[in-house]
Each structure stands twice: as structure tokens, then as C-alpha cells.
NUMAR-871810 format. One line per field, with one value per residue: residue in three letters; x, y, z of N, C-alpha, C, O, CB in turn; residue number from 1. Coordinates in nm, 4 decimals. Last residue first. Glycine has a CB too. Layout:
N
residu: (ALA,...) .
nx: (X,...) .
ny: (Y,...) .
nz: (Z,...) .
cax: (X,...) .
cay: (Y,...) .
caz: (Z,...) .
cx: (X,...) .
cy: (Y,...) .
cz: (Z,...) .
ox: (X,...) .
oy: (Y,...) .
oz: (Z,...) .
cbx: (X,...) .
cby: (Y,...) .
cbz: (Z,...) .
num: (NUM,...) .
***
This chain:
115
residu: (PHE,TYR,GLU,ALA,THR,VAL,ARG,ASP,PRO,ASP,GLN,GLY,SER,ALA,LEU,GLN,LYS,ARG,ILE,THR,LYS,GLU,ALA,ILE,GLY,ALA,GLN,LEU,ILE,PHE,ARG,GLN,LEU,GLN,ALA,GLU,PRO,VAL,LEU,TYR,PHE,ASP,GLY,ILE,GLU,ALA,ALA,VAL,MET,VAL,VAL,LEU,PRO,LEU,VAL,PHE,ARG,THR,PRO,ILE,ASP,GLU,THR,SER,GLY,TRP,THR,VAL,LEU,SER,ASP,ASP,LYS,LEU,GLN,LEU,TYR,ILE,THR,ASN,TYR,ALA,ASP,THR,VAL,ASN,THR,LEU,ASP,GLU,ALA,SER,LEU,THR,LYS,ALA,ILE,ASP,TRP,VAL,GLY,MET,LYS,GLN,MET,VAL,LYS,VAL,ALA,PHE,ASP,ALA,ILE,THR,MET) .
nx: (8.7931,8.9656,9.2611,9.4727,9.6981,10.0043,10.2299,10.4544,10.3788,10.1360,10.0520,10.0606,10.2545,10.3536,10.5430,10.7340,10.7995,10.9216,11.1403,11.2742,11.3426,11.5267,11.7236,11.8236,11.9502,12.1340,12.3084,12.4537,12.5671,12.7166,12.9006,13.0353,13.1573,13.3343,13.5022,13.6035,13.5816,13.4634,13.4863,13.2649,13.1610,13.0753,12.8544,12.6083,12.4443,12.4906,12.3860,12.1157,12.0627,12.1214,11.9236,11.6880,11.6798,11.6773,11.4271,11.1751,11.0802,11.0659,11.0130,11.1772,10.9954,10.9348,10.9961,10.8528,10.6021,10.5324,10.5355,10.6536,10.6126,10.5271,10.7227,10.7762,10.8906,11.1381,11.2423,11.2327,11.4186,11.6522,11.6794,11.6898,11.9310,12.1104,12.0705,12.1464,12.4162,12.5118,12.4387,12.5988,12.8505,12.8416,12.8240,12.9415,12.8630,13.1176,13.3242,13.3486,13.2952,13.3626,13.2679,13.2948,13.1543,12.9073,12.7640,12.8121,12.6671,12.4096,12.3803,12.3864,12.1490,11.9603,11.9849,11.8895,11.6312,11.4980,11.2816) .
ny: (8.1582,8.1459,8.0379,8.1284,7.9596,8.0273,7.9416,7.8066,7.5514,7.3750,7.0358,6.7998,6.6132,6.6169,6.8177,6.6921,6.4710,6.5973,6.7144,6.4800,6.3769,6.5731,6.5261,6.2797,6.3615,6.5387,6.3788,6.2714,6.5097,6.5922,6.3813,6.4296,6.6710,6.5818,6.4233,6.6140,6.9648,7.1766,7.3249,7.4400,7.2359,7.0620,7.1942,7.2130,7.0131,7.0281,7.2821,7.2279,7.0587,7.2225,7.4182,7.2716,7.2130,7.4888,7.5946,7.5110,7.6700,7.9288,7.9536,8.1903,8.4419,8.3763,8.2649,8.0267,8.0135,7.7303,7.4701,7.1704,6.9156,6.7887,6.7092,6.9426,7.0822,6.9615,7.0489,7.3268,7.3520,7.2708,7.4870,7.7043,7.6461,7.6782,7.9543,8.0622,7.9930,8.1372,8.4019,8.4402,8.4176,8.6421,8.8526,8.7620,8.8800,9.0581,8.9542,8.8485,8.5801,8.4081,8.0901,7.8190,7.6238,7.5348,7.7010,7.9495,7.9160,7.8921,8.1448,8.3078,8.2250,8.3235,8.5935,8.5874,8.4922,8.5391,8.3408) .
nz: (-10.2374,-10.5404,-10.6795,-10.9451,-11.1364,-11.2846,-11.5015,-11.4577,-11.3967,-11.5171,-11.5252,-11.6578,-11.6660,-11.9192,-11.9034,-11.7437,-11.9016,-12.1240,-11.9959,-11.9212,-12.1680,-12.2421,-12.0481,-12.1219,-12.3549,-12.2446,-12.1000,-12.3165,-12.4107,-12.1895,-12.1784,-12.4162,-12.3470,-12.1518,-12.3095,-12.4983,-12.4280,-12.6825,-12.9173,-13.0217,-13.1762,-12.9741,-12.8637,-12.9823,-12.8645,-12.5948,-12.5498,-12.5983,-12.3798,-12.1615,-12.1984,-12.1735,-11.8973,-11.7995,-11.9098,-11.8451,-11.6411,-11.7596,-12.1103,-12.3047,-12.4802,-12.8334,-13.0715,-13.0703,-12.8121,-12.5989,-12.5440,-12.6940,-12.7859,-13.0233,-13.1892,-13.3217,-13.1094,-13.0920,-13.3369,-13.2988,-13.0864,-13.2112,-13.3909,-13.2138,-13.0785,-13.2901,-13.3399,-13.0903,-13.0773,-13.3023,-13.2346,-13.0088,-13.1303,-13.2995,-13.1206,-12.7915,-12.4722,-12.2976,-12.0199,-11.7738,-11.7981,-12.0822,-12.1787,-12.1818,-12.0426,-12.1034,-11.9346,-12.0538,-12.2888,-12.1776,-12.0580,-12.2860,-12.4063,-12.2254,-12.2739,-12.5397,-12.5146,-12.1825,-11.9974) .
cax: (8.6847,8.9135,9.1235,9.4318,9.5603,9.9373,10.0967,10.4719,10.4158,10.2265,10.0654,9.9438,10.1957,10.2564,10.4217,10.6755,10.7360,10.8020,11.0394,11.2282,11.2497,11.4032,11.6538,11.7506,11.8450,12.0334,12.2147,12.3767,12.4835,12.6084,12.8068,12.9599,13.0595,13.2279,13.4305,13.5209,13.6495,13.4409,13.5967,13.3415,13.2070,13.1854,12.9770,12.7152,12.4360,12.5234,12.5290,12.1888,12.0383,12.1989,12.0658,11.7271,11.6879,11.7890,11.5585,11.2402,11.0942,11.1677,10.9592,11.1730,11.0870,10.8953,11.0555,10.9987,10.6470,10.5604,10.4115,10.6735,10.6769,10.4313,10.6754,10.7258,10.7579,11.0442,11.2324,11.1517,11.2801,11.5957,11.6774,11.5802,11.8036,12.0962,12.0481,12.0104,12.3231,12.5320,12.3823,12.4535,12.8087,12.8581,12.7125,12.9618,12.8469,12.9813,13.3014,13.3859,13.1919,13.4259,13.2297,13.3669,13.2794,13.0168,12.7571,12.8658,12.8124,12.4671,12.3762,12.4910,12.2769,11.9735,12.0213,12.0236,11.7283,11.5232,11.4172) .
cay: (8.0933,8.2302,8.0008,8.1485,8.0041,7.9859,8.0010,7.9442,7.6385,7.4736,7.1587,6.8852,6.6405,6.5130,6.8416,6.8187,6.4527,6.5146,6.7996,6.5744,6.3019,6.5569,6.6548,6.2902,6.2598,6.5892,6.4640,6.1841,6.4285,6.6773,6.4025,6.3048,6.6677,6.6749,6.3639,6.4999,6.8354,7.1267,7.2414,7.5191,7.3580,7.0217,7.1760,7.2994,7.0404,6.9026,7.2580,7.3161,7.0119,7.1001,7.4557,7.3234,7.1052,7.3970,7.6531,7.4451,7.5263,7.8957,7.9357,8.0479,8.4030,8.4185,8.3953,8.0210,8.0439,7.8718,7.5402,7.3113,6.9311,6.8605,6.6094,6.8290,7.1230,6.9474,6.9058,7.2654,7.3962,7.1876,7.3489,7.6938,7.6499,7.5467,7.8544,8.0813,7.9401,7.9928,8.3379,8.4507,8.3209,8.5078,8.8303,8.8105,8.7719,9.0461,8.9959,8.9887,8.6643,8.4863,8.2307,7.8947,7.6737,7.4751,7.5564,7.9207,7.9361,7.7825,8.0224,8.3220,8.2018,8.1792,8.5419,8.6397,8.4087,8.5827,8.3880) .
caz: (-10.1645,-10.4324,-10.6455,-10.8058,-11.1283,-11.1626,-11.5023,-11.5048,-11.2856,-11.5733,-11.4487,-11.6794,-11.5351,-11.8874,-11.9816,-11.7021,-11.7709,-12.1421,-12.0602,-11.8191,-12.0827,-12.3198,-12.0514,-11.9948,-12.3597,-12.3382,-12.0266,-12.2272,-12.4993,-12.2402,-12.0665,-12.4026,-12.4558,-12.1154,-12.1955,-12.5395,-12.4147,-12.5472,-12.8722,-12.9252,-13.2432,-13.0624,-12.7867,-13.0333,-13.0085,-12.6649,-12.5273,-12.6897,-12.5163,-12.1838,-12.1926,-12.3047,-11.9959,-11.7730,-11.9351,-11.9581,-11.6147,-11.6603,-11.9751,-12.2709,-12.3729,-12.6993,-13.0450,-13.0849,-12.9476,-12.6207,-12.5107,-12.6597,-12.6554,-12.9364,-13.0931,-13.4006,-13.1591,-12.9806,-13.3076,-13.4051,-13.0693,-13.1046,-13.4393,-13.3108,-13.0052,-13.2260,-13.4455,-13.1421,-12.9783,-13.2913,-13.3538,-12.9969,-13.0287,-13.3554,-13.2131,-12.9291,-12.5683,-12.3486,-12.1581,-11.7886,-11.7380,-11.9781,-12.1744,-12.2849,-11.9885,-12.1789,-11.9149,-11.9203,-12.2982,-12.2569,-11.9756,-12.1846,-12.4749,-12.2446,-12.1414,-12.5100,-12.5857,-12.3196,-12.0146) .
cx: (8.6007,8.7963,9.0800,9.2869,9.5224,9.7963,10.0199,10.3371,10.4393,10.2639,10.1671,9.9479,10.0718,10.1878,10.3132,10.5448,10.6673,10.7262,10.9099,11.1197,11.1919,11.2995,11.5228,11.6682,11.7595,11.9183,12.1049,12.2698,12.3960,12.5128,12.6891,12.8607,12.9742,13.1179,13.3135,13.4407,13.5531,13.5103,13.5866,13.4548,13.2976,13.2455,13.0974,12.8486,12.5585,12.5289,12.5741,12.3395,12.1148,12.1831,12.1517,11.8727,11.7353,11.7940,11.6708,11.3833,11.1626,11.1881,11.0669,11.1182,11.0683,11.0037,11.0174,11.0665,10.7986,10.6063,10.4265,10.5382,10.7110,10.4858,10.5746,10.6695,10.6953,10.9023,11.1316,11.1363,11.1896,11.4500,11.6114,11.5678,11.6865,11.9649,12.0275,11.9781,12.1801,12.4334,12.3956,12.3850,12.6580,12.8121,12.7200,12.8384,12.8624,12.9788,13.1534,13.3575,13.2221,13.3249,13.2951,13.3327,13.3602,13.1531,12.8738,12.8694,12.8792,12.6189,12.4384,12.4965,12.3930,12.1088,12.0427,12.0718,11.8714,11.6281,11.4360) .
cy: (8.1957,8.1608,8.0841,8.1056,8.0138,8.0444,7.9465,8.0178,7.7830,7.5712,7.2491,7.0148,6.7277,6.5387,6.7400,6.8472,6.5806,6.4962,6.7225,6.6651,6.3913,6.4787,6.6447,6.4189,6.2627,6.4901,6.5188,6.2642,6.3343,6.5958,6.4873,6.3130,6.5412,6.6753,6.4520,6.4398,6.7181,6.9912,7.2040,7.4393,7.4401,7.1440,7.1406,7.2829,7.1169,6.9248,7.1304,7.2973,7.0972,7.0519,7.3345,7.3677,7.1539,7.2791,7.5516,7.4930,7.4503,7.7456,7.8799,8.0348,8.2551,8.3808,8.4503,8.1544,8.0509,7.8908,7.6906,7.3769,7.0764,6.8802,6.6683,6.7193,7.0097,6.9821,6.8807,7.1152,7.3280,7.2230,7.2572,7.5524,7.6326,7.5387,7.7151,7.9783,7.9495,7.9300,8.1862,8.3823,8.3216,8.4008,8.6899,8.7794,8.8268,8.9342,8.9884,9.0418,8.8133,8.5874,8.2980,8.0435,7.7555,7.5210,7.4871,7.7703,7.9097,7.7950,7.9043,8.1958,8.2120,8.1465,8.3906,8.5896,8.4576,8.4927,8.4271) .
cz: (-10.0953,-10.3685,-10.5273,-10.7896,-10.9820,-11.1614,-11.3826,-11.5095,-11.3288,-11.4629,-11.5158,-11.6021,-11.5465,-11.7536,-11.9487,-11.7764,-11.7244,-12.0101,-12.0794,-11.8753,-11.9736,-12.2393,-12.1304,-11.9930,-12.2344,-12.3526,-12.1169,-12.1525,-12.4164,-12.3269,-12.1116,-12.2863,-12.4471,-12.2215,-12.1531,-12.4243,-12.4369,-12.5380,-12.7244,-12.8606,-13.1519,-13.1316,-12.8714,-12.9604,-13.0601,-12.8154,-12.5988,-12.6731,-12.6180,-12.3282,-12.2245,-12.3087,-12.1330,-11.8699,-11.9155,-11.9820,-11.7278,-11.6445,-11.8807,-12.1291,-12.3417,-12.5994,-12.9077,-13.0561,-12.9544,-12.7645,-12.5318,-12.6373,-12.6216,-12.7950,-12.9941,-13.3112,-13.2408,-13.0239,-13.1962,-13.3838,-13.1731,-13.0812,-13.3366,-13.3673,-13.1019,-13.1489,-13.3864,-13.2495,-13.0301,-13.1936,-13.3454,-13.1149,-13.0109,-13.2559,-13.2728,-13.0135,-12.7097,-12.4520,-12.1932,-11.9294,-11.7543,-11.9261,-12.0562,-12.2849,-12.0867,-12.1282,-11.9848,-11.8954,-12.1635,-12.2620,-12.0489,-12.0974,-12.3766,-12.3078,-12.1474,-12.3737,-12.5581,-12.3839,-12.1609) .
ox: (8.5037,8.7087,9.1497,9.2019,9.5384,9.7778,9.9763,10.3323,10.4436,10.1889,10.2707,9.8559,9.9879,10.0764,10.1945,10.4482,10.5559,10.6034,10.8014,11.0186,11.0746,11.1810,11.4208,11.5560,11.6373,11.8022,11.9936,12.1546,12.2769,12.3912,12.5746,12.7505,12.8532,12.9993,13.2056,13.3227,13.4363,13.4995,13.6861,13.5122,13.3941,13.3676,13.2090,12.9455,12.6072,12.6089,12.6828,12.4129,12.1721,12.2802,12.2443,11.9381,11.8130,11.9015,11.7514,11.4534,11.2041,11.3017,11.1475,11.1704,10.9577,11.0917,11.0624,11.1840,10.8646,10.6448,10.3423,10.4395,10.7893,10.4136,10.5411,10.5798,10.5754,10.8059,11.0495,11.0295,11.0827,11.3671,11.5254,11.4568,11.5945,11.8957,11.9372,11.8691,12.1020,12.3737,12.3012,12.2850,12.5960,12.7434,12.6171,12.7594,12.8016,13.0812,13.0751,13.3664,13.1307,13.2749,13.2845,13.3647,13.4827,13.2558,12.9318,12.9670,12.9891,12.6907,12.5117,12.6048,12.4875,12.1753,12.1323,12.1868,11.9643,11.7044,11.3938) .
oy: (8.1607,8.1097,8.0916,8.1333,7.9187,8.1643,7.8314,8.1404,7.8725,7.6653,7.2038,7.0959,6.7298,6.4917,6.7727,6.8954,6.5769,6.5047,6.7750,6.6897,6.3795,6.5117,6.7009,6.4204,6.2495,6.5301,6.5431,6.2217,6.3198,6.6116,6.4586,6.2586,6.5466,6.6793,6.4016,6.4088,6.7239,6.9105,7.2001,7.4822,7.5017,7.1543,7.1844,7.3515,7.0887,6.8625,7.1258,7.2967,7.0440,7.0093,7.3428,7.3558,7.0861,7.2472,7.5308,7.4371,7.3360,7.6993,7.7951,8.0974,8.2018,8.2997,8.5584,8.1564,8.0783,7.7946,7.7687,7.3436,7.1018,6.8633,6.6055,6.6454,6.9841,6.9191,6.7894,7.0596,7.2775,7.1348,7.1761,7.5040,7.5554,7.4370,7.6424,7.9212,7.8555,7.8263,8.1141,8.3127,8.2159,8.3056,8.6258,8.6908,8.9285,8.8995,8.9209,9.1622,8.8956,8.6707,8.2507,8.1149,7.7609,7.4645,7.3925,7.7184,7.8544,7.6971,7.8254,8.1461,8.1334,8.0512,8.3370,8.5479,8.3769,8.4254,8.3550) .
oz: (-10.0281,-10.4382,-10.4261,-10.8743,-10.9054,-11.1827,-11.3827,-11.5200,-11.2444,-11.4369,-11.5647,-11.6125,-11.4564,-11.7303,-11.9501,-11.7173,-11.6723,-12.0071,-12.0545,-11.8095,-11.9382,-12.2426,-12.0903,-11.9422,-12.2410,-12.3614,-12.0702,-12.1433,-12.4440,-12.3172,-12.0766,-12.2941,-12.4687,-12.1888,-12.1221,-12.4409,-12.3984,-12.6303,-12.6520,-12.7605,-13.1972,-13.1442,-12.8434,-12.9930,-13.1696,-12.8853,-12.6563,-12.7719,-12.7131,-12.3908,-12.3053,-12.4124,-12.2003,-11.9208,-12.0063,-12.0663,-11.7083,-11.6355,-11.9189,-12.0369,-12.3511,-12.6282,-12.8695,-13.0196,-12.8542,-12.8310,-12.4874,-12.7030,-12.5301,-12.6968,-12.8937,-13.3516,-13.2303,-12.9804,-13.2052,-13.4095,-13.1389,-13.0588,-13.3709,-13.3891,-13.0751,-13.1534,-13.4280,-13.2495,-13.0153,-13.2229,-13.3777,-13.0972,-12.9992,-13.2930,-13.2943,-12.9807,-12.7433,-12.5108,-12.1263,-11.9534,-11.7491,-12.0017,-11.9431,-12.3800,-12.0760,-12.1658,-11.9317,-11.8412,-12.1581,-12.2421,-11.9893,-12.0668,-12.3835,-12.2672,-12.0823,-12.3601,-12.5537,-12.3146,-12.2514) .
cbx: (8.7382,8.8723,9.1108,9.4503,9.4651,10.0175,10.0214,10.5382,10.5395,10.1623,10.1065,9.8204,10.2976,10.3240,10.4532,10.7746,10.8395,10.8407,11.0905,11.3457,11.3203,11.4322,11.7445,11.8488,11.9057,12.0968,12.2891,12.4703,12.5712,12.6657,12.8780,13.0561,13.1304,13.2846,13.5263,13.6084,13.7144,13.2863,13.7268,13.2489,13.0870,13.1363,12.9566,12.6720,12.3091,12.4200,12.5592,12.1504,11.8874,12.1548,12.1031,11.6380,11.5527,11.7796,11.5807,11.1591,10.9587,11.1308,10.8362,11.3153,11.0637,10.7603,11.0139,11.0347,10.5861,10.6677,10.3707,10.7526,10.8024,10.2983,10.7935,10.8373,10.7687,11.0866,11.3700,11.2146,11.2703,11.6757,11.8204,11.6011,11.7893,12.2153,12.1667,11.9936,12.3369,12.6749,12.4517,12.4105,12.8770,13.0050,12.7130,13.0888,12.7096,12.9313,13.3830,13.5328,13.1771,13.5539,13.0775,13.3370,13.3611,13.0027,12.6232,12.7816,12.8445,12.4086,12.2312,12.4657,12.2959,11.8584,11.9118,12.0236,11.6993,11.5689,11.5205) .
cby: (7.9931,8.3699,7.8485,8.2968,7.9085,8.0304,7.9710,7.9452,7.5853,7.5472,7.1289,6.8114,6.7073,6.3768,6.8374,6.9322,6.4083,6.3776,6.8525,6.6586,6.1806,6.4852,6.7630,6.2868,6.1214,6.6172,6.5790,6.1134,6.3477,6.7961,6.4701,6.1863,6.6752,6.8168,6.3425,6.3927,6.8240,7.1156,7.3120,7.5723,7.4428,6.9191,7.0702,7.4425,7.1199,6.7927,7.2479,7.4637,7.0144,6.9894,7.5134,7.4392,7.0385,7.3447,7.7727,7.4669,7.4661,7.9556,7.8411,7.9814,8.4891,8.3551,8.4931,7.9758,8.1753,7.9243,7.5111,7.3856,6.8481,6.7840,6.5500,6.7716,7.2526,7.0365,6.8489,7.2922,7.5509,7.2041,7.3002,7.7934,7.7831,7.5191,7.8525,8.2232,8.0156,7.9626,8.3899,8.5983,8.3505,8.4840,8.9364,8.7459,8.7027,9.1813,8.9090,9.0066,8.6308,8.5566,8.2463,7.8366,7.5608,7.5086,7.5012,7.9907,8.0796,7.7820,7.9886,8.4482,8.3028,8.1251,8.5765,8.7945,8.4097,8.7305,8.2798) .
cbz: (-10.0640,-10.4842,-10.6140,-10.7627,-11.2048,-11.0372,-11.6363,-11.6445,-11.2184,-11.6949,-11.3032,-11.6433,-11.4444,-11.8857,-12.1307,-11.7251,-11.6671,-12.2000,-12.1960,-11.7660,-12.0195,-12.4540,-12.1130,-11.8739,-12.3778,-12.4757,-11.9608,-12.1265,-12.5990,-12.3209,-11.9467,-12.3820,-12.5928,-12.0968,-12.0763,-12.6008,-12.2761,-12.5133,-12.8975,-12.8175,-13.2881,-13.1677,-12.6847,-13.0242,-13.0393,-12.6316,-12.3759,-12.6653,-12.5476,-12.0854,-12.0529,-12.3432,-12.0099,-11.6314,-11.8440,-12.0825,-11.5896,-11.5272,-11.9781,-12.2831,-12.2457,-12.6592,-13.1522,-13.2246,-12.9960,-12.5207,-12.3657,-12.7711,-12.6508,-12.9298,-13.0172,-13.4887,-13.2456,-12.8633,-13.2686,-13.5425,-13.0819,-12.9743,-13.4702,-13.4248,-12.9266,-13.1312,-13.5437,-13.1986,-12.8449,-13.2474,-13.4810,-12.9885,-12.8955,-13.3946,-13.3256,-12.9929,-12.5510,-12.4104,-12.2546,-11.7557,-11.5907,-12.0305,-12.1673,-12.4212,-11.9408,-12.3260,-11.9670,-11.8115,-12.3462,-12.4003,-11.9363,-12.0968,-12.5905,-12.3327,-12.0373,-12.5129,-12.7383,-12.3228,-11.9711) .
num: (115,114,113,112,111,110,109,108,107,106,105,104,103,102,101,100,99,98,97,96,95,94,93,92,91,90,89,88,87,86,85,84,83,82,81,80,79,78,77,76,75,74,73,72,71,70,69,68,67,66,65,64,63,62,61,60,59,58,57,56,55,54,53,52,51,50,49,48,47,46,45,44,43,42,41,40,39,38,37,36,35,34,33,32,31,30,29,28,27,26,25,24,23,22,21,20,19,18,17,16,15,14,13,12,11,10,9,8,7,6,5,4,3,2,1) .
***
């Protein structure tokens, strides 16, 4: 998923994006900055398998959406109860990423076996 499409998902998750409008440059920058911060944290823990400027692999999109929403929800005045849910879910999201990587399978890359 491209970072622009990812940014739309984050804004939708937070409930602050009107589907009839295009994403503003400021919103895209805010999401991108938060994504880059989280990406570097995950990279430090060897939890990323893609480059920071590459498309986000499908299996990591949902966990990262929650993690970014938790990071920037306060800026967008997300209600406190919802923000606390995002923060709780962000911890679970990181565990999900760890489990996916520990499985050793990459569903984004399928190897065909021919008999």
C-alpha cells in the first residue's frame, strides 16, 4: 500500500477524514512523519522487511494504521476514550507484527512448487 493510501486509512480510523475530500498536504505530512518514526522504531527491533519509502506490505497495514493513529490521535483531537483504545491496540499491533515475522512465512511473497 502506498503511503498516501495508508494516510487515508489512518485518517479514516481516527474518524477525521471526509471521504468527499482529498487528503491535505499537511495531513499527509503528519501521517508520513508518524509512520517514519514508528518505522524506525520497528527497524531498530528488526521488525520491518521493507524499505521506508517502499509500499507497505498488506499484512502490516492494519497494525501500522493503529500504531500511527495512536501516535497522532492527540493532534487531531480524537476523543480520549478512543485515543486510549488506539494506544492499547498499538501494543497489540506490535505483538501481531512480531508473530507474523516469527512465523517465517511471508504471504506477500508466495513461492510456487512445481511437481
